[in-house]
Each structure stands twice: as C-alpha cells, then as structure tokens.
Jmol script that loads the backbone (N, CA, C; Angstrom):
load data "model"
ATOM      1  N   MET A   1     104.934 112.314  97.910  1.00  0.00           N
ATOM      2  CA  MET A   1     105.203 111.532  96.724  1.00  0.00           C
ATOM      3  C   MET A   1     106.049 110.320  97.111  1.00  0.00           C
ATOM      4  N   SER A   2     105.729 109.185  96.620  1.00  0.00           N
ATOM      5  CA  SER A   2     106.452 107.967  96.943  1.00  0.00           C
ATOM      6  C   SER A   2     107.744 107.878  96.162  1.00  0.00           C
ATOM      7  N   SER A   3     108.737 107.311  96.815  1.00  0.00           N
ATOM      8  CA  SER A   3     110.004 107.104  96.123  1.00  0.00           C
ATOM      9  C   SER A   3     109.916 105.831  95.290  1.00  0.00           C
ATOM     10  N   ARG A   4     110.873 105.659  94.423  1.00  0.00           N
ATOM     11  CA  ARG A   4     110.900 104.454  93.586  1.00  0.00           C
ATOM     12  C   ARG A   4     111.069 103.214  94.455  1.00  0.00           C
ATOM     13  N   ARG A   5     111.891 103.285  95.501  1.00  0.00           N
ATOM     14  CA  ARG A   5     112.096 102.141  96.389  1.00  0.00           C
ATOM     15  C   ARG A   5     110.774 101.748  97.054  1.00  0.00           C
ATOM     16  N   GLU A   6     110.022 102.725  97.528  1.00  0.00           N
ATOM     17  CA  GLU A   6     108.730 102.419  98.151  1.00  0.00           C
ATOM     18  C   GLU A   6     107.795 101.756  97.147  1.00  0.00           C
ATOM     19  N   PHE A   7     107.799 102.247  95.927  1.00  0.00           N
ATOM     20  CA  PHE A   7     106.958 101.650  94.891  1.00  0.00           C
ATOM     21  C   PHE A   7     107.351 100.198  94.649  1.00  0.00           C
ATOM     22  N   VAL A   8     108.664  99.952  94.496  1.00  0.00           N
ATOM     23  CA  VAL A   8     109.138  98.587  94.232  1.00  0.00           C
ATOM     24  C   VAL A   8     108.763  97.670  95.386  1.00  0.00           C
ATOM     25  N   VAL A   9     108.953  98.132  96.609  1.00  0.00           N
ATOM     26  CA  VAL A   9     108.624  97.313  97.783  1.00  0.00           C
ATOM     27  C   VAL A   9     107.133  97.033  97.827  1.00  0.00           C
ATOM     28  N   GLN A  10     106.309  98.045  97.665  1.00  0.00           N
ATOM     29  CA  GLN A  10     104.861  97.861  97.718  1.00  0.00           C
ATOM     30  C   GLN A  10     104.370  96.964  96.594  1.00  0.00           C
ATOM     31  N   PHE A  11     104.888  97.174  95.399  1.00  0.00           N
ATOM     32  CA  PHE A  11     104.515  96.343  94.260  1.00  0.00           C
ATOM     33  C   PHE A  11     104.901  94.893  94.518  1.00  0.00           C
ATOM     34  N   SER A  12     106.110  94.700  95.025  1.00  0.00           N
ATOM     35  CA  SER A  12     106.595  93.345  95.299  1.00  0.00           C
ATOM     36  C   SER A  12     105.789  92.675  96.390  1.00  0.00           C
ATOM     37  N   LEU A  13     105.427  93.425  97.421  1.00  0.00           N
ATOM     38  CA  LEU A  13     104.602  92.852  98.485  1.00  0.00           C
ATOM     39  C   LEU A  13     103.241  92.426  97.944  1.00  0.00           C
ATOM     40  N   GLY A  14     102.696  93.215  97.043  1.00  0.00           N
ATOM     41  CA  GLY A  14     101.426  92.858  96.422  1.00  0.00           C
ATOM     42  C   GLY A  14     101.555  91.595  95.581  1.00  0.00           C
ATOM     43  N   CYS A  15     102.640  91.506  94.830  1.00  0.00           N
ATOM     44  CA  CYS A  15     102.878  90.301  94.022  1.00  0.00           C
ATOM     45  C   CYS A  15     103.079  89.086  94.916  1.00  0.00           C
ATOM     46  N   ALA A  16     103.788  89.271  96.017  1.00  0.00           N
ATOM     47  CA  ALA A  16     104.025  88.150  96.939  1.00  0.00           C
ATOM     48  C   ALA A  16     102.713  87.686  97.568  1.00  0.00           C
ATOM     49  N   ALA A  17     101.857  88.625  97.919  1.00  0.00           N
ATOM     50  CA  ALA A  17     100.564  88.257  98.494  1.00  0.00           C
ATOM     51  C   ALA A  17      99.721  87.499  97.483  1.00  0.00           C
ATOM     52  N   LEU A  18      99.779  87.929  96.247  1.00  0.00           N
ATOM     53  CA  LEU A  18      99.056  87.245  95.188  1.00  0.00           C
ATOM     54  C   LEU A  18      99.602  85.838  94.993  1.00  0.00           C
ATOM     55  N   ALA A  19     100.911  85.705  94.999  1.00  0.00           N
ATOM     56  CA  ALA A  19     101.544  84.398  94.827  1.00  0.00           C
ATOM     57  C   ALA A  19     101.241  83.469  96.004  1.00  0.00           C
ATOM     58  N   ALA A  20     101.105  84.031  97.202  1.00  0.00           N
ATOM     59  CA  ALA A  20     100.830  83.218  98.387  1.00  0.00           C
ATOM     60  C   ALA A  20      99.459  82.547  98.296  1.00  0.00           C
ATOM     61  N   GLY A  21      98.578  83.112  97.527  1.00  0.00           N
ATOM     62  CA  GLY A  21      97.242  82.549  97.377  1.00  0.00           C
ATOM     63  C   GLY A  21      97.185  81.373  96.408  1.00  0.00           C
ATOM     64  N   THR A  22      98.266  81.081  95.754  1.00  0.00           N
ATOM     65  CA  THR A  22      98.282  79.963  94.813  1.00  0.00           C
ATOM     66  C   THR A  22      98.637  78.665  95.521  1.00  0.00           C
ATOM     67  N   ALA A  23      98.499  77.566  94.820  1.00  0.00           N
ATOM     68  CA  ALA A  23      98.777  76.246  95.399  1.00  0.00           C
ATOM     69  C   ALA A  23     100.243  76.129  95.801  1.00  0.00           C
ATOM     70  N   ALA A  24     100.505  75.292  96.798  1.00  0.00           N
ATOM     71  CA  ALA A  24     101.871  75.066  97.264  1.00  0.00           C
ATOM     72  C   ALA A  24     102.715  74.492  96.134  1.00  0.00           C
ATOM     73  N   ARG A  25     103.977  74.864  96.130  1.00  0.00           N
ATOM     74  CA  ARG A  25     104.885  74.414  95.085  1.00  0.00           C
ATOM     75  C   ARG A  25     106.094  73.749  95.710  1.00  0.00           C
ATOM     76  N   ALA A  26     106.923  73.188  94.862  1.00  0.00           N
ATOM     77  CA  ALA A  26     108.177  72.594  95.323  1.00  0.00           C
ATOM     78  C   ALA A  26     109.082  73.698  95.872  1.00  0.00           C
ATOM     79  N   GLN A  27     110.118  73.293  96.571  1.00  0.00           N
ATOM     80  CA  GLN A  27     111.068  74.247  97.149  1.00  0.00           C
ATOM     81  C   GLN A  27     111.552  75.219  96.077  1.00  0.00           C
ATOM     82  N   PRO A  28     111.431  76.525  96.334  1.00  0.00           N
ATOM     83  CA  PRO A  28     111.880  77.504  95.337  1.00  0.00           C
ATOM     84  C   PRO A  28     113.401  77.468  95.150  1.00  0.00           C
ATOM     85  N   ALA A  29     113.832  77.931  94.018  1.00  0.00           N
ATOM     86  CA  ALA A  29     115.261  78.016  93.717  1.00  0.00           C
ATOM     87  C   ALA A  29     115.863  79.248  94.382  1.00  0.00           C
ATOM     88  N   MET A  30     117.161  79.212  94.556  1.00  0.00           N
ATOM     89  CA  MET A  30     117.885  80.375  95.077  1.00  0.00           C
ATOM     90  C   MET A  30     118.013  81.412  93.954  1.00  0.00           C
ATOM     91  N   VAL A  31     117.903  82.663  94.311  1.00  0.00           N
ATOM     92  CA  VAL A  31     118.127  83.724  93.335  1.00  0.00           C
ATOM     93  C   VAL A  31     119.622  83.748  93.008  1.00  0.00           C
ATOM     94  N   LYS A  32     119.947  84.008  91.775  1.00  0.00           N
ATOM     95  CA  LYS A  32     121.339  84.085  91.342  1.00  0.00           C
ATOM     96  C   LYS A  32     121.712  85.555  91.189  1.00  0.00           C
ATOM     97  N   GLU A  33     122.936  85.872  91.515  1.00  0.00           N
ATOM     98  CA  GLU A  33     123.409  87.253  91.380  1.00  0.00           C
ATOM     99  C   GLU A  33     123.268  87.754  89.942  1.00  0.00           C
ATOM    100  N   SER A  34     123.258  86.842  88.998  1.00  0.00           N
ATOM    101  CA  SER A  34     123.160  87.213  87.581  1.00  0.00           C
ATOM    102  C   SER A  34     121.723  87.426  87.108  1.00  0.00           C
ATOM    103  N   ASP A  35     120.716  87.101  87.939  1.00  0.00           N
ATOM    104  CA  ASP A  35     119.321  87.347  87.562  1.00  0.00           C
ATOM    105  C   ASP A  35     119.122  88.849  87.346  1.00  0.00           C
ATOM    106  N   ALA A  36     118.255  89.189  86.422  1.00  0.00           N
ATOM    107  CA  ALA A  36     118.047  90.596  86.057  1.00  0.00           C
ATOM    108  C   ALA A  36     117.677  91.469  87.266  1.00  0.00           C
ATOM    109  N   ILE A  37     116.715  91.042  88.065  1.00  0.00           N
ATOM    110  CA  ILE A  37     116.300  91.845  89.221  1.00  0.00           C
ATOM    111  C   ILE A  37     117.429  91.914  90.241  1.00  0.00           C
ATOM    112  N   ALA A  38     118.108  90.787  90.471  1.00  0.00           N
ATOM    113  CA  ALA A  38     119.224  90.752  91.414  1.00  0.00           C
ATOM    114  C   ALA A  38     120.317  91.734  90.987  1.00  0.00           C
ATOM    115  N   THR A  39     120.620  91.751  89.714  1.00  0.00           N
ATOM    116  CA  THR A  39     121.643  92.662  89.200  1.00  0.00           C
ATOM    117  C   THR A  39     121.220  94.109  89.400  1.00  0.00           C
ATOM    118  N   SER A  40     119.959  94.409  89.109  1.00  0.00           N
ATOM    119  CA  SER A  40     119.486  95.793  89.241  1.00  0.00           C
ATOM    120  C   SER A  40     119.464  96.264  90.693  1.00  0.00           C
ATOM    121  N   LEU A  41     119.329  95.317  91.635  1.00  0.00           N
ATOM    122  CA  LEU A  41     119.312  95.665  93.063  1.00  0.00           C
ATOM    123  C   LEU A  41     120.666  95.446  93.729  1.00  0.00           C
ATOM    124  N   GLY A  42     121.674  95.093  92.957  1.00  0.00           N
ATOM    125  CA  GLY A  42     123.010  94.893  93.512  1.00  0.00           C
ATOM    126  C   GLY A  42     123.085  93.739  94.499  1.00  0.00           C
ATOM    127  N   TYR A  43     122.226  92.716  94.311  1.00  0.00           N
ATOM    128  CA  TYR A  43     122.191  91.577  95.236  1.00  0.00           C
ATOM    129  C   TYR A  43     123.510  90.818  95.227  1.00  0.00           C
ATOM    130  N   LYS A  44     123.984  90.512  96.427  1.00  0.00           N
ATOM    131  CA  LYS A  44     125.169  89.681  96.611  1.00  0.00           C
ATOM    132  C   LYS A  44     124.799  88.571  97.591  1.00  0.00           C
ATOM    133  N   GLU A  45     125.146  87.340  97.238  1.00  0.00           N
ATOM    134  CA  GLU A  45     124.858  86.191  98.094  1.00  0.00           C
ATOM    135  C   GLU A  45     125.618  86.290  99.414  1.00  0.00           C
ATOM    136  N   LYS A  46     126.787  86.886  99.377  1.00  0.00           N
ATOM    137  CA  LYS A  46     127.590  87.144 100.578  1.00  0.00           C
ATOM    138  C   LYS A  46     127.723  88.658 100.693  1.00  0.00           C
ATOM    139  N   ALA A  47     127.030  89.230 101.666  1.00  0.00           N
ATOM    140  CA  ALA A  47     126.944  90.682 101.794  1.00  0.00           C
ATOM    141  C   ALA A  47     128.302  91.369 101.798  1.00  0.00           C
ATOM    142  N   ALA A  48     129.262  90.803 102.489  1.00  0.00           N
ATOM    143  CA  ALA A  48     130.574  91.439 102.625  1.00  0.00           C
ATOM    144  C   ALA A  48     131.303  91.604 101.286  1.00  0.00           C
ATOM    145  N   THR A  49     130.860  90.901 100.247  1.00  0.00           N
ATOM    146  CA  THR A  49     131.509  91.035  98.937  1.00  0.00           C
ATOM    147  C   THR A  49     130.973  92.223  98.139  1.00  0.00           C
ATOM    148  N   SER A  50     129.942  92.889  98.674  1.00  0.00           N
ATOM    149  CA  SER A  50     129.363  94.023  97.958  1.00  0.00           C
ATOM    150  C   SER A  50     130.338  95.199  97.940  1.00  0.00           C
ATOM    151  N   LYS A  51     130.447  95.817  96.796  1.00  0.00           N
ATOM    152  CA  LYS A  51     131.273  97.014  96.645  1.00  0.00           C
ATOM    153  C   LYS A  51     130.389  98.255  96.524  1.00  0.00           C
ATOM    154  N   ASP A  52     129.079  98.056  96.687  1.00  0.00           N
ATOM    155  CA  ASP A  52     128.129  99.165  96.569  1.00  0.00           C
ATOM    156  C   ASP A  52     128.320 100.128  97.744  1.00  0.00           C
ATOM    157  N   PRO A  53     128.396 101.427  97.470  1.00  0.00           N
ATOM    158  CA  PRO A  53     128.595 102.402  98.556  1.00  0.00           C
ATOM    159  C   PRO A  53     127.433 102.436  99.557  1.00  0.00           C
ATOM    160  N   LYS A  54     126.273 101.913  99.186  1.00  0.00           N
ATOM    161  CA  LYS A  54     125.128 101.887 100.106  1.00  0.00           C
ATOM    162  C   LYS A  54     125.256 100.775 101.152  1.00  0.00           C
ATOM    163  N   TYR A  55     126.133  99.813 100.880  1.00  0.00           N
ATOM    164  CA  TYR A  55     126.292  98.684 101.807  1.00  0.00           C
ATOM    165  C   TYR A  55     126.935  99.157 103.104  1.00  0.00           C
ATOM    166  N   LYS A  56     126.331  98.752 104.229  1.00  0.00           N
ATOM    167  CA  LYS A  56     126.858  99.030 105.557  1.00  0.00           C
ATOM    168  C   LYS A  56     127.187  97.697 106.207  1.00  0.00           C
ATOM    169  N   ALA A  57     128.355  97.587 106.800  1.00  0.00           N
ATOM    170  CA  ALA A  57     128.767  96.349 107.465  1.00  0.00           C
ATOM    171  C   ALA A  57     127.684  95.894 108.434  1.00  0.00           C
ATOM    172  N   GLY A  58     127.382  94.610 108.395  1.00  0.00           N
ATOM    173  CA  GLY A  58     126.366  94.041 109.281  1.00  0.00           C
ATOM    174  C   GLY A  58     124.979  93.985 108.678  1.00  0.00           C
ATOM    175  N   ALA A  59     124.756  94.684 107.577  1.00  0.00           N
ATOM    176  CA  ALA A  59     123.451  94.643 106.900  1.00  0.00           C
ATOM    177  C   ALA A  59     123.362  93.335 106.121  1.00  0.00           C
ATOM    178  N   LEU A  60     122.371  92.535 106.440  1.00  0.00           N
ATOM    179  CA  LEU A  60     122.181  91.228 105.811  1.00  0.00           C
ATOM    180  C   LEU A  60     120.725  91.043 105.445  1.00  0.00           C
ATOM    181  N   CYS A  61     120.456  90.136 104.530  1.00  0.00           N
ATOM    182  CA  CYS A  61     119.065  89.801 104.215  1.00  0.00           C
ATOM    183  C   CYS A  61     118.335  89.348 105.484  1.00  0.00           C
ATOM    184  N   SER A  62     119.017  88.591 106.333  1.00  0.00           N
ATOM    185  CA  SER A  62     118.369  88.053 107.532  1.00  0.00           C
ATOM    186  C   SER A  62     117.940  89.132 108.514  1.00  0.00           C
ATOM    187  N   ASN A  63     118.504  90.344 108.438  1.00  0.00           N
ATOM    188  CA  ASN A  63     118.042  91.412 109.329  1.00  0.00           C
ATOM    189  C   ASN A  63     117.323  92.528 108.561  1.00  0.00           C
ATOM    190  N   CYS A  64     116.797  92.157 107.398  1.00  0.00           N
ATOM    191  CA  CYS A  64     116.021  93.081 106.567  1.00  0.00           C
ATOM    192  C   CYS A  64     114.529  92.867 106.831  1.00  0.00           C
ATOM    193  N   ALA A  65     113.771  93.934 106.825  1.00  0.00           N
ATOM    194  CA  ALA A  65     112.325  93.863 107.057  1.00  0.00           C
ATOM    195  C   ALA A  65     111.601  93.044 105.986  1.00  0.00           C
ATOM    196  N   LEU A  66     112.191  92.884 104.825  1.00  0.00           N
ATOM    197  CA  LEU A  66     111.550  92.149 103.738  1.00  0.00           C
ATOM    198  C   LEU A  66     111.814  90.644 103.797  1.00  0.00           C
ATOM    199  N   TYR A  67     112.818  90.229 104.553  1.00  0.00           N
ATOM    200  CA  TYR A  67     113.223  88.821 104.627  1.00  0.00           C
ATOM    201  C   TYR A  67     112.128  87.985 105.277  1.00  0.00           C
ATOM    202  N   GLN A  68     111.772  86.865 104.646  1.00  0.00           N
ATOM    203  CA  GLN A  68     110.666  86.039 105.127  1.00  0.00           C
ATOM    204  C   GLN A  68     111.120  84.720 105.755  1.00  0.00           C
ATOM    205  N   GLY A  69     112.416  84.511 105.879  1.00  0.00           N
ATOM    206  CA  GLY A  69     112.929  83.310 106.532  1.00  0.00           C
ATOM    207  C   GLY A  69     112.846  83.448 108.042  1.00  0.00           C
ATOM    208  N   LYS A  70     113.020  82.329 108.718  1.00  0.00           N
ATOM    209  CA  LYS A  70     113.028  82.326 110.185  1.00  0.00           C
ATOM    210  C   LYS A  70     114.452  82.534 110.676  1.00  0.00           C
ATOM    211  N   ALA A  71     114.597  82.964 111.922  1.00  0.00           N
ATOM    212  CA  ALA A  71     115.921  83.129 112.522  1.00  0.00           C
ATOM    213  C   ALA A  71     116.679  81.811 112.431  1.00  0.00           C
ATOM    214  N   GLY A  72     117.894  81.865 111.977  1.00  0.00           N
ATOM    215  CA  GLY A  72     118.723  80.673 111.856  1.00  0.00           C
ATOM    216  C   GLY A  72     118.625  79.962 110.516  1.00  0.00           C
ATOM    217  N   ASP A  73     117.649  80.320 109.683  1.00  0.00           N
ATOM    218  CA  ASP A  73     117.534  79.711 108.351  1.00  0.00           C
ATOM    219  C   ASP A  73     118.703  80.179 107.470  1.00  0.00           C
ATOM    220  N   ALA A  74     119.179  79.303 106.612  1.00  0.00           N
ATOM    221  CA  ALA A  74     120.257  79.658 105.687  1.00  0.00           C
ATOM    222  C   ALA A  74     119.743  80.524 104.538  1.00  0.00           C
ATOM    223  N   SER A  75     118.444  80.431 104.260  1.00  0.00           N
ATOM    224  CA  SER A  75     117.835  81.216 103.187  1.00  0.00           C
ATOM    225  C   SER A  75     116.360  81.422 103.497  1.00  0.00           C
ATOM    226  N   GLY A  76     115.770  82.357 102.779  1.00  0.00           N
ATOM    227  CA  GLY A  76     114.347  82.641 102.969  1.00  0.00           C
ATOM    228  C   GLY A  76     113.819  83.424 101.795  1.00  0.00           C
ATOM    229  N   GLY A  77     112.533  83.584 101.776  1.00  0.00           N
ATOM    230  CA  GLY A  77     111.890  84.325 100.703  1.00  0.00           C
ATOM    231  C   GLY A  77     112.078  85.822 100.848  1.00  0.00           C
ATOM    232  N   CYS A  78     111.913  86.498  99.745  1.00  0.00           N
ATOM    233  CA  CYS A  78     111.934  87.958  99.707  1.00  0.00           C
ATOM    234  C   CYS A  78     110.963  88.384  98.618  1.00  0.00           C
ATOM    235  N   PRO A  79     110.041  89.287  98.934  1.00  0.00           N
ATOM    236  CA  PRO A  79     109.057  89.694  97.928  1.00  0.00           C
ATOM    237  C   PRO A  79     109.664  90.363  96.696  1.00  0.00           C
ATOM    238  N   LEU A  80     110.872  90.856  96.804  1.00  0.00           N
ATOM    239  CA  LEU A  80     111.514  91.474  95.646  1.00  0.00           C
ATOM    240  C   LEU A  80     111.946  90.440  94.614  1.00  0.00           C
ATOM    241  N   PHE A  81     112.121  89.205  95.074  1.00  0.00           N
ATOM    242  CA  PHE A  81     112.550  88.110  94.207  1.00  0.00           C
ATOM    243  C   PHE A  81     111.483  87.022  94.248  1.00  0.00           C
ATOM    244  N   ALA A  82     110.267  87.391  93.973  1.00  0.00           N
ATOM    245  CA  ALA A  82     109.109  86.497  94.090  1.00  0.00           C
ATOM    246  C   ALA A  82     109.394  85.110  93.510  1.00  0.00           C
ATOM    247  N   GLY A  83     109.139  84.102  94.337  1.00  0.00           N
ATOM    248  CA  GLY A  83     109.310  82.729  93.899  1.00  0.00           C
ATOM    249  C   GLY A  83     110.723  82.191  94.060  1.00  0.00           C
ATOM    250  N   LYS A  84     111.638  83.002  94.556  1.00  0.00           N
ATOM    251  CA  LYS A  84     113.023  82.564  94.753  1.00  0.00           C
ATOM    252  C   LYS A  84     113.471  82.891  96.175  1.00  0.00           C
ATOM    253  N   LEU A  85     114.491  82.165  96.612  1.00  0.00           N
ATOM    254  CA  LEU A  85     115.048  82.373  97.944  1.00  0.00           C
ATOM    255  C   LEU A  85     116.300  83.235  97.869  1.00  0.00           C
ATOM    256  N   VAL A  86     116.536  83.992  98.924  1.00  0.00           N
ATOM    257  CA  VAL A  86     117.769  84.761  99.051  1.00  0.00           C
ATOM    258  C   VAL A  86     118.578  84.172 100.199  1.00  0.00           C
ATOM    259  N   ALA A  87     119.880  84.331 100.145  1.00  0.00           N
ATOM    260  CA  ALA A  87     120.751  83.854 101.213  1.00  0.00           C
ATOM    261  C   ALA A  87     120.576  84.746 102.437  1.00  0.00           C
ATOM    262  N   ALA A  88     120.502  84.133 103.617  1.00  0.00           N
ATOM    263  CA  ALA A  88     120.371  84.905 104.857  1.00  0.00           C
ATOM    264  C   ALA A  88     121.535  85.877 105.011  1.00  0.00           C
ATOM    265  N   GLY A  89     122.703  85.486 104.525  1.00  0.00           N
ATOM    266  CA  GLY A  89     123.891  86.326 104.605  1.00  0.00           C
ATOM    267  C   GLY A  89     124.075  87.230 103.408  1.00  0.00           C
ATOM    268  N   GLY A  90     123.046  87.344 102.575  1.00  0.00           N
ATOM    269  CA  GLY A  90     123.107  88.184 101.387  1.00  0.00           C
ATOM    270  C   GLY A  90     122.742  89.626 101.686  1.00  0.00           C
ATOM    271  N   TRP A  91     122.717  90.446 100.638  1.00  0.00           N
ATOM    272  CA  TRP A  91     122.384  91.862 100.755  1.00  0.00           C
ATOM    273  C   TRP A  91     122.007  92.421  99.394  1.00  0.00           C
ATOM    274  N   CYS A  92     121.118  93.414  99.392  1.00  0.00           N
ATOM    275  CA  CYS A  92     120.823  94.179  98.179  1.00  0.00           C
ATOM    276  C   CYS A  92     120.536  95.623  98.567  1.00  0.00           C
ATOM    277  N   THR A  93     120.435  96.489  97.587  1.00  0.00           N
ATOM    278  CA  THR A  93     120.258  97.916  97.843  1.00  0.00           C
ATOM    279  C   THR A  93     118.897  98.268  98.426  1.00  0.00           C
ATOM    280  N   ALA A  94     117.948  97.334  98.399  1.00  0.00           N
ATOM    281  CA  ALA A  94     116.629  97.593  98.989  1.00  0.00           C
ATOM    282  C   ALA A  94     116.595  97.234 100.473  1.00  0.00           C
ATOM    283  N   HIS A  95     117.742  96.916 101.059  1.00  0.00           N
ATOM    284  CA  HIS A  95     117.795  96.524 102.473  1.00  0.00           C
ATOM    285  C   HIS A  95     117.119  97.569 103.338  1.00  0.00           C
ATOM    286  N   ALA A  96     116.206  97.111 104.173  1.00  0.00           N
ATOM    287  CA  ALA A  96     115.499  97.980 105.126  1.00  0.00           C
ATOM    288  C   ALA A  96     115.586  97.307 106.487  1.00  0.00           C
ATOM    289  N   LYS A  97     116.339  97.879 107.378  1.00  0.00           N
ATOM    290  CA  LYS A  97     116.593  97.285 108.688  1.00  0.00           C
ATOM    291  C   LYS A  97     115.295  96.998 109.432  1.00  0.00           C
ATOM    292  N   LYS A  98     115.210  95.787 110.013  1.00  0.00           N
ATOM    293  CA  LYS A  98     114.033  95.415 110.814  1.00  0.00           C
ATOM    294  C   LYS A  98     113.948  96.323 112.028  1.00  0.00           C
ATOM    295  N   GLY A  99     112.699  96.550 112.422  1.00  0.00           N
ATOM    296  CA  GLY A  99     112.487  97.264 113.676  1.00  0.00           C
ATOM    297  C   GLY A  99     112.344  98.698 113.469  1.00  0.00           C
TER     298      GLY A  99
END
end "model"
wireframe off; spacefill off
backbone 0.3
color backbone group
C-alpha cells in the first residue's frame, strides 16, 4: 500500500510532467512560506529555521531528489510546488535525500 507521501510525490510528478508539455512561460515566482501547500509541507525558505522534528541538519532543497535546479543555483523547481521555485537552501517535510 502506498503512503500518502508517495502519493503526493507521484501525483506532483505527474502534474509537473503535464505542465512541462505546455508552452514556455516567464520566470516562475518563488513559493512563499505562507502558500497553502508550503504551509502544509512545513516549507521554510531557510532550512535551519525549521522547528519541525523531521528536519535534519544539512537537509536542503538542493540535496533533495525532487529539486530540479542545477548545482549552484539559488533556486529551482519542485514538482510539489508546480509552477513555482523553491530556495536551494530551503526545506520541507517531503525532503527525500538524493542518491
């Protein structure tokens, strides 16, 4: 049986793939911590400010398997926040370590 996290990730990846098939758009906006999805996932623009017990020091969006930015980018896409960018130094509860 799939967990809720797996469902959210798979659903988001499907939405991201669907969105990728559309015409190119202007630079996406940064996700805000106050956005509904960001709030539900405990997203923090600066990972170290998270008070969530799931947060582990060193866990960042930039080292998450879902992060779509390149190494050294200040921000990048994330399928969980379709159409918006996350901070490379950010974190949320859906963090899944690369590798």
